[in-house]
C-alpha positions as CSV (number, residue, x, y, z in Angstrom):
1,M,0.0,0.1,0.2
2,Q,1.4,3.2,-0.8
3,K,1.9,5.9,1.4
4,P,0.4,9.9,0.6
5,V,2.0,12.7,0.0
6,F,1.8,16.0,1.6
7,R,1.6,19.5,0.2
8,F,2.0,23.0,2.2
9,D,3.1,26.1,0.8
10,R,6.2,25.3,-1.5
11,F,6.9,22.0,0.1
12,R,6.0,18.4,-1.0
13,L,6.5,15.4,1.3
14,D,6.5,11.9,-0.1
15,T,6.0,9.7,3.2
16,Q,6.9,6.9,0.8
17,A,10.4,7.6,-0.3
18,R,10.7,9.8,2.8
19,E,12.0,12.9,1.0
20,L,10.9,16.3,1.1
21,F,10.9,18.6,-1.7
22,E,10.7,22.5,-1.7
23,D,10.5,24.0,-5.2
24,G,10.6,20.6,-7.1
25,Q,14.7,20.5,-5.5
26,R,15.3,17.6,-2.9
27,V,15.9,19.4,0.5
28,V,18.8,17.0,2.1
29,L,18.0,16.5,5.7
30,P,18.3,13.4,8.5
31,L,16.2,10.6,8.3
32,S,15.1,11.0,11.7
33,T,14.1,14.7,11.1
34,I,12.0,13.9,8.3
35,D,10.4,10.9,10.1
36,C,9.3,13.4,12.7
37,L,7.7,15.7,9.8
38,I,5.7,12.8,8.8
39,Y,4.6,12.1,12.1
40,L,3.4,15.3,13.1
41,I,1.7,16.0,9.9
42,R,-0.3,13.0,9.9
43,H,-1.4,13.2,13.4
44,R,-2.1,16.9,12.9
45,D,-5.4,17.0,14.7
46,R,-3.8,16.7,17.7
47,P,-0.4,17.2,20.0
48,V,2.2,14.7,19.8
49,G,3.7,14.3,23.1
50,R,7.9,14.4,23.1
51,D,7.8,10.7,24.4
52,E,5.2,9.6,21.7
53,L,7.4,11.3,18.8
54,A,10.9,9.8,20.2
55,A,9.0,6.2,20.3
56,A,7.8,6.5,16.8
57,V,11.1,7.9,15.6
58,W,13.8,6.5,17.4
59,E,11.5,3.6,18.5
60,R,12.5,4.2,21.8
61,I,11.1,7.0,24.2
62,D,15.0,7.7,26.6
63,V,15.9,9.7,23.8
64,S,17.6,13.0,24.8
65,E,14.6,15.7,25.1
66,V,17.5,17.6,23.3
67,S,17.7,15.3,20.6
68,V,14.2,16.0,19.6
69,S,14.5,19.6,20.1
70,H,16.9,19.3,17.7
71,A,14.6,17.8,15.4
72,I,12.2,20.3,15.5
73,M,14.3,23.2,15.5
74,R,15.8,22.1,12.7
75,L,12.3,21.3,10.7
76,R,11.3,24.9,11.6
77,R,14.8,26.5,10.4
78,R,14.1,24.6,7.2
79,L,10.4,25.5,6.8
80,G,10.9,29.4,7.4
81,D,9.6,29.0,10.6
82,T,10.6,30.1,14.5
83,G,10.6,29.1,17.9
84,S,9.0,32.4,18.6
85,D,6.3,32.9,15.6
86,Q,5.6,28.8,15.4
87,R,3.3,29.3,12.5
88,I,4.0,25.9,11.4
89,I,4.8,23.4,14.4
90,R,3.4,24.7,17.6
91,T,5.0,23.9,21.0
92,V,2.2,22.7,23.8
93,P,3.8,23.4,27.1
94,R,4.1,20.3,29.0
95,L,3.4,18.2,26.2
96,G,5.4,18.3,22.9
97,Y,4.3,19.8,19.3
98,R,1.3,19.9,17.4
99,W,1.5,20.9,13.1
100,V,-0.6,23.9,12.4
101,G,0.7,24.3,8.9
102,E,-1.7,26.1,7.0
103,G,-3.2,24.6,3.6
104,T,-1.9,21.5,4.0
105,I,-3.0,19.2,1.6
106,E,-2.9,15.3,1.5
107,E,-3.0,13.5,-1.7
108,A,-2.2,10.1,-3.6
109,P,1.4,9.7,-4.8
110,A,2.3,10.1,-8.0
111,A,5.5,10.1,-10.0
112,Q,7.1,13.7,-9.8
113,A,10.0,15.2,-11.8
114,G,13.1,15.4,-9.3
115,S,11.8,12.5,-7.4
116,T,14.1,9.7,-6.2
117,A,12.6,6.3,-6.7
118,A,11.8,4.5,-3.4
119,D,11.0,0.4,-2.0
120,A,8.1,-0.1,-1.7
121,T,8.8,-1.3,2.3
122,P,9.8,1.5,4.4
123,A,13.3,2.0,5.5
124,P,13.9,0.8,9.1
125,H,13.6,3.9,11.5
126,E,16.9,4.4,13.0
127,P,17.5,5.8,16.5
128,E,19.6,8.9,14.9
129,P,19.6,12.1,17.5
130,A,19.4,15.6,15.4
131,A,22.2,17.8,14.8
132,A,22.9,21.1,15.7
133,A,25.4,22.4,12.3
134,G,25.3,25.8,11.9
135,M,22.2,26.7,14.1
136,S,22.2,30.3,15.4
137,G,21.9,31.8,18.9
138,A,18.4,33.0,18.0
139,R,17.4,29.2,16.8
140,W,19.0,28.0,20.0
141,M,17.1,30.3,21.9
142,G,13.6,29.3,20.2
143,A,14.0,25.9,20.9
144,L,15.3,26.1,24.6
145,R,12.7,29.0,25.3
146,Y,10.5,28.4,28.6
147,R,12.5,25.4,29.7
148,L,15.7,24.7,31.1
149,I,17.6,21.6,29.5
150,A,17.8,18.8,32.1
151,G,20.9,16.5,31.9
152,A,23.9,16.7,29.4
153,V,23.0,16.4,25.6
154,G,22.1,13.5,24.0
155,V,24.7,10.9,22.7
156,A,24.8,11.2,19.0
157,A,26.0,7.6,17.1
158,L,29.7,7.8,15.9
159,A,30.2,7.9,12.0
160,A,32.8,6.2,9.7
161,L,33.2,8.4,7.2
162,G,35.8,10.4,5.7
163,V,39.6,9.1,5.3
164,G,42.9,8.6,8.2
165,V,43.2,6.5,10.6
166,L,40.0,4.6,12.3
167,R,40.7,2.4,14.8
168,W,37.7,1.2,17.1
169,T,38.3,-1.1,20.5
170,G,35.4,-3.5,20.3
171,L,32.6,-1.8,18.1
172,A,32.2,-1.8,14.5
173,P,31.7,1.1,12.7
174,V,28.3,2.3,11.6
175,P,27.4,4.2,8.7
176,R,25.1,7.2,9.2
177,E,23.2,10.1,7.7
178,P,25.2,13.1,7.9
179,G,24.3,15.7,10.6
180,P,24.6,13.7,14.6
181,A,24.1,15.7,17.9
182,P,26.6,17.4,19.4
183,V,28.3,14.5,21.7
184,P,29.1,15.8,25.3
185,A,32.6,16.1,25.3
186,L,35.8,16.8,27.0
187,V,39.2,17.5,26.1
188,L,42.1,16.2,28.8
189,P,45.8,18.0,29.4
190,A,47.8,16.6,26.4
191,E,50.9,14.8,27.0
192,I,53.9,16.2,25.4
193,S,57.0,14.6,24.7
194,A,59.0,17.2,23.6
195,P,62.1,19.7,25.0
196,A,60.9,21.7,28.1
197,Q,59.8,25.0,25.6
198,W,56.8,22.9,24.5
199,E,55.9,22.5,28.1
200,W,53.1,25.3,27.6
201,L,51.4,22.8,25.0
202,E,50.0,20.5,27.7
203,L,47.1,23.2,28.2
204,G,47.4,25.1,25.0
205,L,47.0,21.5,22.6
206,M,44.4,20.9,25.1
207,D,42.3,24.5,24.6
208,L,43.3,24.2,21.0
209,V,41.8,21.0,20.5
210,A,38.3,22.1,22.7
211,S,37.8,25.4,20.4
212,Q,38.4,23.5,17.3
213,L,35.8,20.7,18.3
214,R,33.3,23.4,19.5
215,R,33.6,25.3,16.5
216,G,32.4,22.1,14.9
217,D,29.6,22.2,16.7
218,L,31.0,19.4,18.9
219,A,29.4,20.4,22.1
220,T,32.7,20.3,24.9
221,A,33.3,20.9,27.9
222,P,35.4,24.5,28.7
223,S,38.9,23.6,29.8
224,E,38.6,25.9,32.5
225,T,36.5,23.6,33.9
226,V,38.2,20.1,33.1
227,V,41.7,21.9,34.4
228,A,40.0,23.0,37.7
229,L,38.4,19.9,38.4
230,L,41.6,17.8,37.8
231,E,43.5,20.1,39.8
232,R,40.9,20.1,42.7
233,N,41.5,16.4,42.8
234,P,44.8,15.2,42.2
235,G,44.5,11.9,43.8
236,L,41.7,10.9,41.4
237,R,41.7,9.3,38.4
238,P,40.6,11.5,35.8
239,V,37.7,9.6,34.6
240,E,36.7,10.0,38.4
241,A,37.7,13.5,38.9
242,L,35.7,14.8,35.7
243,R,32.6,12.5,36.5
244,P,30.8,16.1,37.5
245,L,30.8,16.8,33.7
246,A,29.1,13.6,32.8
247,A,30.9,13.5,29.4
248,D,30.0,10.6,27.6
249,L,33.4,11.0,25.2
250,Q,36.7,11.8,26.9
251,I,39.4,12.9,24.3
252,Q,43.4,12.5,25.4
253,P,45.2,14.7,23.0
254,S,49.5,14.0,23.0
255,G,52.2,15.0,21.2
256,T,55.4,13.9,20.1
257,L,58.2,16.2,18.8
258,T,60.7,13.8,16.3
259,R,63.3,15.0,14.1
260,G,61.6,18.5,13.5
261,Q,58.2,17.0,12.8
262,W,54.9,16.9,15.4
263,T,52.8,13.7,15.7
264,I,49.6,14.5,17.3
265,R,47.4,12.1,18.8
266,L,43.7,12.0,19.4
267,E,42.1,9.2,21.5
268,A,38.2,9.7,21.7
269,R,37.2,7.0,24.6
270,R,33.8,6.2,25.1
271,P,31.9,3.3,26.7
272,R,31.8,1.5,23.7
273,G,35.3,2.1,22.5
274,T,38.1,3.6,21.5
275,L,38.5,6.2,18.3
276,V,42.1,7.0,17.2
277,V,43.6,9.8,14.8
278,E,46.7,11.1,14.1
279,S,47.9,13.9,12.2
280,H,51.7,14.9,11.1
281,A,53.2,18.2,10.7
282,P,55.8,20.8,11.5
283,D,53.9,22.6,13.6
284,A,52.4,21.7,16.7
285,I,49.2,23.6,16.0
286,R,48.8,22.8,12.6
287,A,48.8,19.4,13.4
288,A,46.4,19.7,16.0
289,R,43.9,21.2,14.0
290,M,44.3,18.6,11.5
291,A,43.5,15.6,13.8
292,S,41.0,17.7,15.0
293,D,39.3,18.2,11.9
294,E,39.7,14.8,11.3
295,L,38.1,13.6,14.4
296,L,35.4,15.8,13.6
297,I,34.5,13.9,10.5
298,K,34.9,10.7,12.2
299,L,32.0,12.0,14.3
300,G,29.9,13.5,11.5
301,H,30.9,17.1,11.8
302,A,32.2,19.3,9.4
303,P,35.3,20.8,10.3
304,P,35.5,24.9,10.4
305,A,36.9,26.8,7.8
306,E,40.3,27.9,8.2
307,N,42.9,30.4,7.4
308,T,46.1,28.5,7.1
309,S,48.4,30.9,6.4
310,D,51.8,31.8,8.0
311,A,50.6,34.9,10.0
312,T,47.5,32.6,11.1
313,L,49.5,30.1,12.5
314,V,51.9,32.7,14.4
315,R,49.0,34.5,15.9
316,E,46.9,31.3,16.9
317,T,50.5,29.9,18.7
318,L,50.5,32.9,20.6
319,R,46.7,33.3,21.3
320,Q,46.8,29.0,22.8
321,R,50.3,30.0,24.8
322,V,48.5,33.1,26.6
323,N,45.0,30.9,27.1
324,A,47.4,28.0,28.5
325,A,48.7,30.7,31.0
326,V,45.5,31.9,32.0
327,L,44.1,28.2,32.4
328,S,47.0,28.0,34.8
329,G,46.3,30.9,36.9
330,Q,50.0,32.5,35.4
331,L,48.4,36.3,34.5
332,A,52.0,37.1,34.8
333,V,53.6,34.9,32.6
334,A,50.5,35.9,30.2
335,R,51.2,39.4,30.1
336,A,54.7,38.6,29.6
337,L,54.1,36.4,26.6
338,I,52.0,39.2,25.1
339,E,54.9,41.6,25.6
340,E,57.3,39.7,24.1
341,A,55.8,39.6,21.0
342,T,56.1,41.8,18.1
343,P,54.4,44.8,17.8
344,A,52.6,43.5,14.8
345,L,50.9,40.4,16.2
346,Q,50.2,42.7,19.5
347,N,48.0,44.6,17.5
348,Q,46.3,41.6,16.0
349,P,42.9,41.8,17.0
350,E,42.3,38.2,18.9
351,I,45.8,38.8,20.9
352,A,44.5,42.6,21.7
353,L,41.4,40.9,23.2
354,S,43.8,38.7,25.3
355,Q,45.2,41.2,26.8
356,A,42.4,43.1,28.1
357,S,41.2,39.7,29.7
358,V,44.5,39.5,31.1
359,E,43.8,43.0,32.5
360,F,40.8,42.1,33.5
361,F,41.2,39.1,35.7
362,S,44.1,40.6,37.1
363,G,41.3,43.7,38.8
364,N,42.7,46.3,36.0
365,Y,39.7,47.1,35.1
366,E,40.3,51.2,33.3
367,A,43.3,49.3,31.7
368,A,41.1,46.6,30.2
369,A,38.2,48.4,29.4
370,Q,40.6,51.2,27.1
371,R,42.0,48.1,25.4
372,I,38.5,47.2,24.4
373,D,37.4,50.5,23.7
374,S,40.6,50.6,21.3
375,L,40.0,47.3,19.6
376,L,36.4,48.3,18.8
377,E,37.6,51.4,16.9
378,R,39.8,49.0,15.2
379,L,37.1,46.8,14.0
380,P,34.9,47.3,10.8
381,A,31.2,47.7,12.2
382,D,29.6,45.3,9.4
383,R,32.4,42.5,10.0
384,F,34.1,40.1,12.8
385,A,30.5,40.0,14.7
386,E,31.5,37.4,16.8
387,L,34.5,38.7,18.2
388,R,33.0,41.9,18.7
389,G,30.8,40.3,20.6
390,R,33.1,38.4,22.9
391,A,35.1,42.0,23.4
392,L,31.7,43.4,24.4
393,I,31.3,40.8,26.9
394,T,34.2,42.0,28.6
395,L,33.9,45.6,28.3
396,G,30.2,45.1,29.9
397,A,32.0,42.9,32.8
398,T,34.3,45.7,33.0
399,R,32.1,48.5,33.3
400,Y,29.6,46.5,35.7
401,R,32.5,46.2,38.4
402,Q,33.5,49.7,37.7
403,G,29.8,50.6,38.6
404,Q,29.1,52.4,35.1
405,F,26.0,50.5,34.6
406,E,24.2,52.5,31.6
407,N,27.3,51.4,29.7
408,A,27.5,48.1,31.0
409,S,24.0,47.8,29.7
410,A,24.6,49.0,26.5
411,A,27.7,46.4,26.2
412,Y,26.1,43.8,27.0
413,A,22.6,44.8,24.6
414,E,25.0,44.9,21.5
415,A,26.5,41.9,22.3
416,I,23.3,40.1,22.4
417,R,22.4,41.2,19.2
418,L,25.5,40.1,17.2
419,L,25.6,37.0,19.0
420,A,22.1,36.2,18.4
421,E,22.6,34.8,15.0
422,G,26.1,33.3,15.1
423,S,27.2,29.9,16.6
424,Q,28.8,31.2,20.5
425,P,25.8,29.6,22.7
426,I,28.4,30.0,25.2
427,S,29.4,33.9,24.4
428,L,25.8,34.5,24.0
429,A,25.0,32.7,27.5
430,K,27.3,35.1,29.2
431,A,26.2,37.9,27.7
432,Y,22.9,37.0,29.2
433,V,24.0,37.1,32.3
434,G,25.6,40.4,32.0
435,R,22.4,41.6,31.0
436,G,20.7,39.9,33.7
437,G,23.1,41.4,36.5
438,I,22.6,45.0,35.3
439,A,18.7,44.6,35.4
440,S,19.1,42.7,39.1
441,Q,21.0,46.0,40.0
442,H,18.1,48.0,38.9
443,M,16.0,45.7,40.7
444,D,13.8,44.6,37.5
445,L,14.3,41.3,39.0
446,E,11.5,39.4,36.7
447,A,13.8,40.6,33.9
448,A,17.0,39.5,35.5
449,A,15.4,35.6,36.3
450,A,14.6,35.5,32.4
451,D,18.1,36.7,31.5
452,Y,19.4,34.0,34.0
453,G,17.1,31.7,32.7
454,R,18.2,32.1,28.9
455,A,21.9,31.9,29.7
456,R,21.5,28.4,32.2
457,A,19.6,26.9,29.3
458,L,22.5,27.8,26.7
459,Y,25.4,26.6,29.2
460,E,23.5,23.5,29.7
461,F,22.9,23.0,25.6
462,G,26.9,23.7,25.8
463,N,27.8,21.1,28.5
464,D,29.1,24.0,30.8
465,V,29.0,23.2,34.3
466,F,30.8,25.8,35.2
467,G,28.2,27.9,33.6
468,V,25.5,26.4,34.9
469,A,26.7,27.2,38.3
470,V,27.5,30.4,38.0
471,V,23.7,31.3,36.9
472,D,22.6,29.3,40.0
473,L,24.7,31.8,41.8
474,N,23.2,34.8,40.3
475,L,19.8,33.2,40.8
476,G,20.5,32.7,44.6
477,M,21.5,36.4,44.7
478,N,18.0,36.9,42.8
479,A,16.2,35.3,45.5
480,I,18.4,37.8,48.2
481,Q,16.8,40.5,46.3
482,R,13.7,39.4,46.6
483,G,14.2,39.1,50.0
484,Q,13.8,35.4,49.9
485,P,16.8,34.6,51.9
486,A,15.3,31.2,53.3
487,I,14.7,30.4,48.9
488,A,18.8,31.8,48.5
489,L,20.8,30.0,51.0
490,P,20.2,26.5,49.4
491,I,20.7,27.6,45.7
492,L,24.1,29.5,46.6
493,R,25.5,26.4,48.9
494,G,24.5,23.9,45.9
495,A,26.2,26.5,43.4
496,S,29.2,26.8,46.0
497,E,29.6,23.3,46.0
498,R,29.7,22.9,42.7
499,L,32.2,25.8,42.2
500,R,34.4,24.4,45.1
501,E,34.6,21.5,43.2
502,L,35.3,22.7,39.6
503,G,38.1,24.7,41.2
504,A,36.7,28.0,40.5
505,D,37.9,30.0,43.3
506,D,37.0,33.2,42.7
507,A,33.4,32.4,42.0
508,W,33.1,30.5,44.8
509,A,34.4,33.2,47.1
510,A,31.6,35.1,45.5
511,S,28.8,32.3,46.3
512,M,30.7,32.5,49.9
513,A,30.3,36.1,50.6
514,S,26.6,35.9,49.4
515,T,26.2,33.0,51.5
516,I,27.1,35.0,54.4
517,E,25.2,38.1,53.8
518,V,21.8,35.4,54.1
519,E,23.0,34.0,57.0
520,L,23.4,37.1,58.3
521,Q,19.7,38.0,57.2
522,L,18.4,34.5,58.7
523,L,20.2,35.4,61.8
524,D,22.2,32.5,61.7
525,F,25.7,34.6,63.0
526,D,27.8,31.4,64.0
527,G,27.1,30.1,60.3
528,A,27.9,33.5,59.0
529,L,31.3,33.9,61.1
530,A,32.1,29.7,60.0
531,T,31.6,30.5,56.5
532,S,33.6,33.6,56.5
533,E,36.3,31.8,57.8
534,R,36.6,29.5,55.0
535,L,37.1,32.7,53.3
536,Q,39.9,34.0,55.0
537,D,42.3,31.4,52.6
538,A,40.6,32.3,49.7
539,G,41.3,36.3,50.1
540,A,44.7,35.4,50.6
541,Q,45.0,33.5,47.2
542,T,42.9,35.1,44.9
543,G,44.7,37.0,42.1
544,N,41.7,40.1,41.7
545,Q,42.3,42.7,44.1
546,R,39.4,44.2,43.8
547,Q,37.4,40.8,44.7
548,R,40.4,40.4,48.0
549,W,39.3,43.5,49.6
550,E,35.1,42.2,49.1
551,L,36.1,39.0,50.7
552,V,37.8,41.3,53.5
553,L,34.5,42.9,53.9
554,S,32.8,39.6,54.1
555,R,34.7,38.6,56.9
556,A,34.3,42.1,59.1
557,R,30.4,41.6,58.3
558,A,30.3,38.3,60.2
559,L,32.9,39.3,63.4
560,A,30.8,42.3,63.8
561,A,27.4,40.4,64.0
562,N,29.0,38.4,66.3
563,G,29.6,41.0,68.4
564,R,33.7,41.0,67.5
565,L,33.8,44.5,67.0
566,S,37.5,45.0,67.3
567,E,38.3,42.7,64.9
568,A,35.5,43.9,62.5
569,D,37.3,47.1,62.9
570,S,41.2,46.2,62.3
571,E,39.5,44.3,58.6
572,L,37.7,47.2,57.6
573,S,40.7,49.3,58.5
574,R,43.0,47.3,56.2
575,I,40.5,48.3,53.4
576,R,40.2,52.1,53.9
577,E,44.6,52.0,54.3
578,A,45.6,49.6,51.9
579,S,42.8,49.6,48.8
580,E,43.1,52.1,46.0
581,A,40.7,55.0,46.5
582,Q,39.2,55.3,43.1
583,A,39.3,51.3,41.9
584,D,38.1,50.1,45.4
585,A,35.7,53.2,46.0
586,A,32.5,50.9,46.4
587,V,34.1,49.0,48.7
588,R,35.3,51.7,50.5
589,L,32.3,53.4,51.1
590,Q,31.1,50.0,52.6
591,A,33.5,49.8,55.0
592,S,33.1,53.5,56.3
593,G,29.2,52.3,56.3
594,L,29.8,49.1,58.3
595,L,32.7,51.2,60.8
596,A,29.7,53.8,61.5
597,E,27.3,50.6,62.4
598,N,30.2,49.5,64.6
599,A,30.6,53.0,66.6
600,F,26.8,53.2,66.7
601,A,26.7,49.7,68.4
602,R,29.4,50.7,71.0
603,A,27.3,53.9,71.5
604,D,30.0,56.1,69.9
605,F,27.5,58.2,68.7
606,A,29.7,61.1,67.5
607,A,31.8,58.8,65.6
608,A,29.2,57.3,64.3
609,I,27.7,60.4,62.6
610,R,31.4,61.3,61.5
611,L,31.8,57.9,60.2
612,A,28.0,57.8,58.4
613,D,29.2,61.2,57.1
614,A,32.0,60.0,55.0
615,A,29.6,56.5,53.9
616,A,26.4,57.8,52.7
617,T,27.0,59.3,49.5
618,P,25.2,59.1,46.1
619,E,27.7,56.7,45.0
620,L,26.7,53.9,48.0
621,A,23.0,55.0,47.0
622,K,23.6,54.0,43.8
623,R,25.9,50.8,44.2
624,A,24.2,49.6,47.1
625,P,21.0,51.1,48.7
626,G,20.6,48.6,51.6
627,D,24.1,49.6,52.7
628,Y,23.2,53.2,51.7
629,A,19.7,53.0,54.0
630,R,21.2,51.1,56.7
631,V,24.1,54.1,57.1
632,A,21.5,56.6,56.8
633,L,19.3,54.9,59.7
634,V,22.5,55.0,61.9
635,R,23.2,58.4,61.6
636,I,19.6,59.4,62.3
637,R,19.9,57.5,65.7
638,A,23.3,58.7,66.4
639,L,21.7,62.1,66.3
640,Q,18.6,61.4,67.8
641,A,20.8,60.0,71.1
642,L,22.7,63.0,71.1
643,G,19.2,65.1,71.8
644,R,19.8,66.6,67.9
645,Q,16.3,65.8,66.8
646,V,15.8,68.6,64.8
647,Q,18.4,67.6,62.6
648,S,17.6,63.9,62.6
649,G,14.0,64.9,61.5
650,A,15.4,66.5,58.3
651,E,17.4,63.7,57.6
652,Q,14.7,61.6,57.9
653,T,12.9,63.4,55.6
654,H,15.6,63.1,53.3
655,L,16.1,59.1,54.0
656,A,12.3,58.7,53.2
657,S,12.1,61.1,50.2
658,W,15.0,58.8,48.7
659,A,13.4,55.4,49.8
660,A,10.2,56.4,48.0
661,S,11.9,56.6,44.4
662,A,13.9,53.5,45.2
663,R,13.2,49.9,44.1
664,D,15.1,48.2,46.7
665,Q,12.2,47.1,49.7
666,A,14.7,46.4,52.1
667,A,16.0,50.4,51.9
668,R,12.4,51.2,52.2
669,I,12.2,49.2,55.6
670,Q,14.7,50.8,57.1
671,A,13.3,54.5,56.1
672,E,10.5,53.3,57.5
673,L,12.3,52.4,61.0
674,G,13.6,55.5,61.1
675,A,10.4,57.5,61.1
676,A,9.4,55.3,64.0
677,Y,12.5,56.0,65.8
678,Q,12.0,59.8,65.1
679,F,8.7,59.6,66.4
680,Q,10.1,57.7,69.6
681,A,12.5,60.5,69.8
682,E,10.3,63.9,69.5
683,G,7.9,61.9,72.6
684,R,5.2,60.9,70.2
685,A,5.0,57.6,72.0
686,E,1.9,56.3,70.6
687,D,2.8,57.4,67.0
688,A,6.0,55.3,67.4
689,R,4.1,52.5,68.4
690,Q,1.9,52.3,65.7
691,R,4.5,53.2,63.0
692,F,6.7,50.2,64.4
693,R,3.6,47.8,64.3
694,E,3.1,48.6,60.8
695,V,6.8,48.3,60.2
696,M,6.5,44.8,61.6
697,A,3.8,44.0,59.7
698,Q,5.6,44.7,56.6
699,T,8.6,42.3,58.0
700,E,6.4,39.7,58.4
701,A,5.0,40.1,54.9
702,R,8.7,39.6,53.6
703,G,9.7,36.8,56.0
704,I,13.3,38.0,57.0
705,P,14.4,37.5,60.4
706,D,17.0,40.3,60.6
707,E,14.2,42.8,59.5
708,I,11.2,41.0,61.9
709,V,13.6,41.6,64.9
710,A,14.9,45.1,63.9
711,A,10.8,46.5,64.0
712,G,9.8,43.8,66.9
713,S,12.4,44.5,69.5
714,A,12.0,48.3,69.2
715,L,8.6,48.0,69.5
716,V,8.7,46.0,73.0
717,P,10.1,48.4,75.0
718,L,7.6,50.8,73.9
719,L,4.7,48.6,74.5
720,I,6.1,48.0,78.3
721,D,6.4,51.9,79.0
722,A,2.6,51.8,78.3
723,D,1.6,48.8,80.4
724,R,0.9,46.8,77.3
725,L,2.6,43.9,78.4
726,D,0.0,41.5,77.0
727,E,0.3,43.0,73.6
728,A,4.3,43.0,74.0
729,S,4.4,39.2,75.1
730,E,2.8,38.5,71.7
731,V,5.4,40.2,70.0
732,L,8.0,38.7,71.5
733,R,6.1,34.8,70.8
734,Q,6.8,36.3,66.8
735,L,10.6,36.8,68.1
736,A,11.0,33.9,69.8
737,P,13.0,31.7,67.5
738,W,15.8,33.9,68.0
739,V,16.1,34.4,71.5
740,A,19.0,32.2,71.8
741,R,20.9,33.9,69.2
742,D,20.1,37.4,68.8
743,M,20.9,40.4,71.8
744,R,18.3,42.1,71.0
745,V,15.3,39.4,71.2
746,A,17.3,38.4,75.1
747,W,17.0,42.0,75.7
748,S,13.4,42.3,75.1
749,S,12.6,39.2,76.7
750,G,14.5,40.4,79.7
751,L,12.5,43.7,79.9
752,L,9.4,41.7,79.8
753,E,9.9,39.1,82.1
754,A,10.9,41.9,84.5
755,A,8.1,44.0,83.7
756,R,6.3,41.0,85.2
757,G,7.9,40.3,88.3
758,H,9.8,37.3,87.1
759,S,13.3,38.0,88.4
760,E,15.2,34.9,87.7
761,E,13.4,34.9,84.2
762,A,14.8,38.3,83.4
763,R,18.1,37.7,85.1
764,T,18.6,34.9,82.7
765,A,17.5,36.5,80.0
766,F,19.7,39.7,80.5
767,A,23.1,37.3,81.1
768,R,22.2,35.9,77.9
769,A,21.9,39.3,75.7
770,R,25.0,40.4,77.7
771,Q,26.9,37.4,76.3
772,L,25.7,37.4,72.5
773,A,26.4,41.1,72.8
774,G,30.2,41.1,72.7
775,E,31.8,44.5,72.4
776,R,28.3,45.8,71.8
777,A,26.6,48.4,74.0
778,L,23.1,47.3,75.5
779,P,20.2,49.3,74.5
780,E,19.8,52.1,76.7
781,P,16.7,51.5,79.1
782,T,14.1,54.3,80.2
783,R,13.7,55.2,83.9
784,S,10.8,52.1,84.0
785,H,13.1,49.7,82.7
786,E,16.3,50.8,84.7
787,A,14.1,50.6,88.2
788,M,13.3,47.0,86.4
789,R,16.6,46.0,85.4
790,R,18.2,47.0,89.0
791,G,15.3,44.8,90.4
792,T,17.3,42.0,88.5
793,D,21.1,42.6,88.9
C-alpha cells in the first residue's frame, strides 16, 4: 500500500520515499528529522507528546529531549518557521508539539520530476539524534525557550566516514546520515613528549582541540572547567575527577616531536570503544588542527573553515600560549608572552582581546576597558561579529565592576544583538548573564531572572557545568534581592559546592560572600562566622585585588554580627588603608558604613555620625542601596541619641524621600524604621508604637528574620512603657525563634520578664543578652526599664 504525499506552501513531502522537496528540489535532511515531520503531519489533528514522538521515530522513549528539540528546530529553520513565531510547528507547553501549518493537503502519490525512486517497503527507523550544525543563537533560544535543559546533551552515533586512521576497540563502524547531534565531550590536558620549551602545549594543545571541536558544533566542556576539576582532585583518576561533567566522550591529546616533525594523536574514549586519529606536521598547532578536523569528520561533523597562512599560525600559537597561561592562573606569564611578541602581533584583534582579558582578571579594569575600546574602534562594524561580541562582553563586565551600569548595559545589549545569530552559545550565555546582572542592579528582578534562565539553558546546551553553576549563583542573589533568603540559601550552597568542586575559586568566593549575607539575614551568626573563616584563605590566594577587599568586607560583617567589633574594625581599616581610592571606591564606602554601624553599636554616637557622613554618598546609594539606607538610619539614630532631633528629622525626611523612589524594599524598611524612631525621639510614643507595628507587619510579610527582629525589638520596650504587657508578650512570641542567638530579642525578653516581676527569668535573659552582645553596648533603658533592671541585678 502506497503512502500519501503532503503538500504545504512550496513544499512536497513524499512519505513513501521519506523525502522532502522545496520548489521541486530535494531538501537534504537526516531521515530522523523527516520522520518527525511525517509523524507530526499525519497526526496534525492533535498535539504529539515528546515521548510519543521519540518512540515513533527513534523506537524508544529514552532519547535525549535535546535530540527531539533539535529535530524540531531543524524543521522550523528549513520550513521558514521559528521558535517564537511557531506558524507551522507549535510548542504545546508541558506536552510536545503540534503541526499547525495552514493549507496542508494530502494527496495520493504520483511520479514527480526530480523525485527519487523508493522501495515500497519502508526503511527501518534509525535511532539517530538530530544535529545542531549551523544553528544560530536565536534558533537555540527558540528551541530552549520556556524551559531549562535537564541533563547533558544527547549522545550521537559515531560515523565511519572520511579518510585517515580509524581504529575502534570492540565496536564496528556504522554508517549514518549526516548531521548527528552534539556529543557531550571534554578534552584532557595533552601529554607532550618534547623539550621543555614546549611544556605550554600541555594546556595550549588541550584548549586548541576543545575550541576546534566546538567550532565544529561538537559540544565540548570549557577547558577552564576541566583543568580546575583535575587540580581540585589530584588524587583521583581523571575519569573520577571529571565525573561532574557527565561527558560521554573523553579526548586525550598527545604530541611527540621527532626530528622536527610533530605527531599529534587524539584518543576519543567512549564506553563503547576508542577512536584514534593521528596527524603529522612540522608545526604542533597545524598538526593539532588537522587531527581535530579529522576527528570531527569521523564523528559526522563538518570541520570549520580555516585560514592556514603562516601569519595566522603564528597568531594562533601565541593566543593558545596565552590561554594556557590564563588557564593555569599564571597571569604574569600571560602578560609577559604578549609583551614579548612583535608590535604587529600584539596589534592583532584576537591578541588585543587576550590582553584585555588578562587585565580584567588581574583587576585592572580601566586598562581592560581602554584596550577593548581601542579594539572596537579598529574592527569594522559590519564584520567580525563574534569577536566584537566577545569583546563587548568583557567590556560589559569591566564597566559593571566599575559601577558604570548604563555603559555596561549598552555593551551587553550590543553583544546579544551580534551573537544572537551566530554559533557561539556560551558567549551568548555570558552576555545574558551580564544583562541579567544589570537588571538586578536596577531591581528589575523579573527581567533578571528571565535572562538568567536563557543563559542557563544555553550553558546546559553547551555542556558548560561551570556556567550553569555561575547562573545558579546569580539566581541565588536574585532571591536575596526578592527578600527570599530562605530560598536563596540552598541555591547558593548548591552553587558554592559545585564551584568548589570545579576549582573556580573566584566564583566560589563570590558565592560564599553571598551566603554570608543570607546567613546574617536569617540571624545565623555562627554560620556566617564559619563561612567567613572558610573565605580567609581564598581572600589571600585570589589574584584579583578588587575581589580580595570584598571578601575582607564580608568577613568584617560576620565578625561585627557576632559582637567582635575590634576584629571587624581591624579588617575594615585594612580596606581603608590599603585599597585604591578610585578602583575600590564602592567597597571603601561600604567599609566606612560598617565602621559607622560598629561605632553606633558601641554607643560612640559622635564617631558614628562622622563615619556615616563619609559613607552615605550618592555613589553608595547607586551601588548598594541597602547599605546606604542602613548607614543613613545609623546617622539618624545617632543624632537622636545626642538630642539633635531637629537635624535627625531633616535627615529622616531626606531618607524617606529617597526610599520612596528606590526600588529596593529593604531600603524602604530602613526608612520606615527611621520614621518610627523619629516619633519616639520627639516624644510621640503612640505614633511611634503604631509606626513600629506597621513596619513589623511589613517585615513579617517579607519574612526576613533580621528585619522582623529590628522592628519587633524596638516595639517591645514601647509597649512595656505603656503597660501593654500582653501585646508585648505577643510580639515576643513572634521573635522567640531567635531569643537564643540575637541579643536584641534576649534583651527584650528580659525587659518583659522584669516587668512581669519574674526576677530569675529576667536575670537569665539579661545574662544571655550580655553574652551575645560581645563588644556591643546594650540598649539604653528608659527610667521604668532601669528600675526593673536594677530589681534583677
